[in-house]
C-alpha positions as semicolon CSV with decimal commas, in nm:
position;residue;x (nm);y (nm);z (nm)
1;M;16,184;-2,925;-0,006
2;A;16,116;-3,282;0,099
3;A;15,752;-3,368;0,149
4;G;15,645;-3,448;0,501
5;V;15,853;-3,521;0,809
6;S;16,162;-3,741;0,811
7;I;16,272;-3,934;1,121
8;T;16,633;-4,014;1,207
9;D;16,733;-4,357;1,336
10;R;16,793;-4,213;1,687
11;A;16,449;-4,050;1,696
12;A;16,278;-4,370;1,575
13;Q;16,456;-4,574;1,842
14;K;16,360;-4,328;2,119
15;I;15,994;-4,318;2,009
16;K;15,979;-4,699;2,023
17;E;16,152;-4,705;2,365
18;I;15,903;-4,459;2,516
19;I;15,601;-4,637;2,366
20;A;15,722;-4,970;2,508
21;A;15,810;-4,824;2,851
22;E;15,476;-4,643;2,887
23;K;15,271;-4,929;2,739
24;R;15,130;-4,713;2,460
25;E;15,117;-4,981;2,189
26;G;14,943;-4,867;1,872
27;Q;15,020;-4,502;1,939
28;G;15,259;-4,265;1,770
29;L;15,435;-3,941;1,854
30;R;15,205;-3,653;1,764
31;L;15,384;-3,339;1,644
32;K;15,186;-3,017;1,648
33;V;15,257;-2,653;1,588
34;V;15,057;-2,424;1,816
35;G;15,047;-2,051;1,877
36;G;15,253;-1,926;2,169
37;G;15,603;-1,862;2,291
38;C;15,798;-1,542;2,242
39;S;15,828;-1,584;1,863
40;G;15,463;-1,673;1,791
41;L;15,471;-2,050;1,725
42;Q;15,593;-2,347;1,923
43;Y;15,615;-2,724;1,892
44;K;15,396;-2,952;2,098
45;M;15,451;-3,328;2,131
46;D;15,243;-3,604;2,286
47;F;15,169;-3,970;2,231
48;D;14,835;-4,030;2,064
49;L;14,632;-4,257;1,839
50;Q;14,581;-4,172;1,474
51;K;14,290;-3,937;1,401
52;A;14,101;-3,873;1,077
53;G;14,300;-3,644;0,851
54;D;14,639;-3,719;1,008
55;R;14,943;-3,779;0,793
56;I;15,158;-4,062;0,925
57;F;15,534;-4,074;0,880
58;E;15,700;-4,399;0,981
59;K;16,052;-4,533;1,025
60;E;16,142;-4,877;1,159
61;G;15,797;-4,912;1,319
62;A;15,806;-4,571;1,490
63;K;15,512;-4,351;1,388
64;V;15,493;-3,973;1,381
65;L;15,141;-3,828;1,350
66;V;15,087;-3,478;1,207
67;D;14,756;-3,299;1,149
68;M;14,719;-3,116;0,818
69;K;14,738;-2,766;0,971
70;S;15,066;-2,844;1,150
71;L;15,205;-3,006;0,835
72;L;15,200;-2,662;0,670
73;Y;15,470;-2,557;0,920
74;L;15,648;-2,894;0,950
75;N;15,680;-2,993;0,584
76;G;16,045;-3,082;0,516
77;T;16,134;-3,111;0,887
78;E;16,374;-3,375;1,017
79;L;16,299;-3,508;1,366
80;D;16,611;-3,616;1,553
81;Y;16,691;-3,716;1,911
82;K;17,000;-3,586;2,089
83;E;17,136;-3,730;2,410
84;E;17,398;-3,505;2,564
85;L;17,539;-3,452;2,909
86;M;17,352;-3,126;2,981
87;E;17,040;-3,179;2,770
88;S;16,857;-3,459;2,594
89;G;16,544;-3,453;2,381
90;F;16,385;-3,441;2,041
91;V;16,528;-3,182;1,802
92;F;16,359;-3,031;1,497
93;Q;16,558;-2,937;1,187
94;N;16,284;-2,729;1,026
95;P;16,371;-2,551;0,698
96;N;16,059;-2,332;0,729
97;V;16,181;-2,148;1,040
98;K;16,286;-1,791;0,961
99;R;16,370;-1,690;1,318
100;A;16,381;-1,866;1,655
101;C;16,379;-1,714;2,001
102;G;16,687;-1,717;2,221
103;C;16,567;-2,012;2,428
104;G;16,491;-2,215;2,113
105;A;16,141;-2,305;2,229
106;S;15,947;-2,095;1,978
107;F;15,988;-1,979;1,620
108;T;15,855;-1,771;1,330
109;V;15,795;-1,890;0,973
């Protein structure tokens, strides 16, 4: 299993676009795993500044911030961005997920 979180070119580009559009210079995309959803765990994303204890994963100037507790669930995950006719957004390819709910919003490890 790869260590940490990898970021695709599309995801890096989208992170940089949002940071520029929302004037959030110096911030990164924070990925978190929190309790909730129908399968027990769910992803949470927000833009934030680095905090003590964060691991930072970077590609082409786009930063992804992950706290150590969330990294236990996200280790080896690839963050991608899909832009499709019916749905667009960040997509997680997480090898730790054993089962996801039908709506895809929550998961079990």
